[in-house]
N, C-alpha and C positions, 0 to 999 in steps of 0.2 A: 762684593762693592763697598768700599767706605762711605761714610756719611757724605764727604766733599763730593765724591764722584757720583753719588746717588742725587744729590742737590742739584749738580750741573746739569745731569741727564735730565732731570725734571724740568729745569729753566729751558733747556735747549726744545725738548719735546712741546712745553708749552707755548714758547715761540712759535714752533713750527705749525702748531694748531692754530694759533692768531693768523698767521699768515696765511693759511690755508683758507680759512673761514671768511677771512676780508677779500682773499682773492676772487670766490666764488661769487662774491657780492660786488667785485669791481671797484674797491677801494683801497687795496692794500698798499698802494704807492703813499698814500697818507700817512703810514706807519713810519717812514723813513726821512731821517734829517736831510739826506741827500735831496729829496724831492723838494724839501721847503727851502733848501739853499738856492735850488734853480728857480724856485719861483720868488724868492727875494733879492737875487742877483741877477743883473743883466748878464745874458750869454757873452762871454769874452771872445773876442776874434782873434785871440794868440793861439798858436798850435798847441795840441794837446800831447805830441810826441814823446815829451819827457815824463808822462805820468805811465803809470803801470795797471795791469789787471791782474786779478787771480781769482781761482775757485778753490775752495776749501774741501780737501778729500773728507767724506764723512765718516768720523770715526767709530759710529755706530753701526757702519755697513762692509761687506766684503770688500775684498780688494777689486774685484771687477767693477763694483759700484763707485769705489774711490777713484779708481782709474777715469771712469766716465767723468768724474767731477773734475778731476787733472785735466783732461783733454778739453774739456769745455772751456777751462779757463785759458789753457792755450789758443785754442781757435778763436774765442772771443777777444782775446787780446788783440790778435791780428785784425779781425773783423771791424774793430773800433779804433783802428790805427794807434794802438797803446802798446808799450812793451809789455812782455809777460814776465810776472815775478813768481817765483817757485815758492809754493806750500808743502812741506814734506809731509809724507804719508805718515800717519798715525803710528805704525810699526816699523822701527828702524830697520828690520830685516828686510821688508819690502822696499824701503827708502834704498838701501844698499843694493839689493838685489836689482833693482829697474836700473838704478843709475840715472835716473832722469834730472837730477839736480846738478850733473856736470855741466859747466858752462853757463849756468843759469844764475840769476842774481836774486837772492831770497827775501821774502816780506820782511823778516826780523831784521836782516842787514839794512834795509832800506830806511825802516822805522826807527832803528836803535843808531844806527851809523850815517845815515843821510838825512836825516830830518824829516822824512816823508811821514804821513798820518794816513790812517785807514778810514776808508769810507765806504760803507755798506751801501749797495744799489738794490732797488728791487728785483725782485722776479721778473722775467719778460719771457714771451713767446716770439722765438726767433722767426715765426711766419706772420706775425702780426705787425704790420708797417707801424700803426699808431704807436706801440708799445717800444718798438726799436726807436723810433724817433724821440721819445719821451729819454731813453737812456743816454743817446746821443748829445740831448739838451742838458741832462745832468751832468754828463761828463765836460760838456763844454764850459758849463759854469765854473767848473774848478780850475780851467785852463792857466790861472795866475798863480796856482798853488802846487806844491808837491804833494802828489796824492798816489796812494795805492788803492785802487777800487777793488772792493771785496763783493762777489757776488752772492747772492742770498744762495744758503746751502741748497743743495742738489738743482741748479740751475740745469736746464736739460738742453741737450746738443744732439740732434737725431744723427746725421750724417759723421759719426766719429771717425771715419775713414778721411775726413778732410785734411787731416794732419799725418795721414798714414807713413810719408816717407819720411818725415821729422822725425816720427816716434822710431821708426825701425834704425834710422841712423842713429838717433840715442842710445837704442837699446845695445845694438851690435858694437859700437865704438866705446861703450862703457868699459871701465877698468873691471868691472865685476864679471865680465866675460870670460876673465882669465881664469876665474875659479869654476866655471860651468863643467859638470860631470855627467854624462850620459850612460844609459846603459844601452841605447842602440848600436848596432854593428854597421858600419859604414858600408859594408857589403850587402846590405839587405835594403828592400824598398819598405820604410817603416810607416805605419798606419797608426795613427793616434786616434782613438774614439773617447770624447768626453760623453758620459751618460751622468746627467745632473740627477741626485737623488737625495740622500739625507734629508735637510729641513722639508723639501718639496712633497716627498714620500706622505707626510703627515695631510697635506693638502687634498689626497685622495680620499681622506676620510672625513675629515672636516669640511670640505668642498670651499675652503678658502679662495677665492679668487684670484689673490695674488701668486698664489703656489700652483694652481692647477694650470693657470696660463704657461707655466713653466715646464710643465710635464710632457713628455713624450715617453711611450712604453718602448720595451725593450724590441718590439717588432719594427718599429721604426728603423732604429740604428742596425738591426739586423738585415733589413730590405737595402738600406745604403750601403753598407758594406758589401752585401751579395751584388749589387749592381755595379758599384766601383770595382771589384775585382775582375769584373767580365772585361774591363775595358784599359785597366792600367797596364804599363809596360810589362812584359814577360821576362825581361832580361836579368831580374833580379829576384832571388827568395824573398817573397813578402813576409814580414813580421807583423803582427797586430797586437797593439798595447792599449787596454781598455783601462781607462781613468775613472773611478767612480766611487762610491760607498756602499758598504754592505757586504753581504756573505756571498762565497763563491758560486752557492747553488743559484742564487738570484741571476747569474749570468751564465747558466750551464748551456743554453741554446747557442753559444758562440762556439763552444767546443768543437762544431762541426767543421770549423773554418781551418783548424789545426794552426800550429805554432802562434796560439794566441796567449799574450801574457796579462794577466789582471792584475792591474795596480791599485790596489782597494787600500793599502796602508802607506801610499807614499805621500810625504807632507805637500802641502801647497805649493810652495816654490819649485819643487822638483816636478810636480805636475805640469804647472805652467810652463816651466822650461821645455819639458817633452814636447808638449804640445806645440810650442814655437819652433822647434826643430825638427817635426814629422816631416816626411816626404808628402804625406797624404793628412790632412785633419779633418775629421768629421766632428762638428760642433754640436753643442746641444743648444736648446733655448736658454742661455744662460751667460751672463757677461763673463763669467769665468773661463768660457772657451773662447767666446767673441774676442776677447781682448789679444789672447795669445794669435788669434787669426789675423788681428791687425799686425801683429809683428812678423808672423810667418811667411816667408817668401817662396813658398811652394803652394800646393794646390790646397784649398779649403772646399768642403760640402757643408752646407748650412741649410737650416730649416727656413724655408721661404718666409714664413711669418715671424718677426721679430720685432723690437722695440727700437732698434737702431737700424740703420741702413748698411747696405753691401755696396761696394763699388761695382761698377760694369764692366769688369776684367775677365779676363778668359780663366783666370786663377781661382775665380770664385764661382762655386757652383750652387745653385739653389735648389733643395729638395722638396718635393710635395709631402704633404701629410702621409702620403704611404710608401715613402722613401724612394719614389722614382725621380730622375731628372733626366732631363733632353739633352743637355750639353756632354761634349765628349771631353775625356780628361786625357790630355796630351802632356809628354814630357816638356817641363819648363825650361 
């Protein structure tokens, strides 16, 4: 990493720390010019529908985290009765692969071509009425101006499935789908299992809470698969594809199921794609499989405890810590 990028990262991390500390003490909103604009300007009675809202995908996070940021922007734009402005994903490969930019107007275009200006707003708790009302007042105070509201980094949105049909429509209608290539056989019932390993394995040694909360041992996935196989349709050959990191002998217990394919060296985008197109997706406690689950139109079995919500629909099955679940899996 060169000096310029290092300095940029230090500045971002320092700002985030300041926001975190001040938020704990309840005065973080005082850090923002947008708050003081609201305090010093009467709230306009004009419509805010000509203004825009966006969240910036965190360039120092993984794609699951970045998608959570993007989705939050899409959701809150609608929630605050604003237009959505697209902020590209930091990695051009993911930007092209997802295709979410199609039919969206970008922040850069609005600022450089249309005379809009960026205005950053404070973090807010979507479940705190007082904080939501403050954001509404800030937005209203700019109703006589051309503004793109920028959410603070990592603005949280719990029920990411709130825009699930929009996401699916965008993904499946994208030009990028013409390039998709799968190793699945259309004649089989294809099960994808995502087992989060890699960096979180370290958490088992140093007991880092942020890592240990994401851990599910092989026994959990083994039991989920065992229970699923008992009730899935029997009219097709079942093929199991396991997406993870590590060595083959770390997953030797899955050999008993037969026709199991270990996809330990497949790149991120191909793994993501195969989880989306699986006939049955068994997710981990990870955004990297939760996001494909949002795009997957078939059956999903997910750990019951997770930091985002699940739709209350038949194609979403929640598994207990021991890998058991009570809902039946039917053909969709």
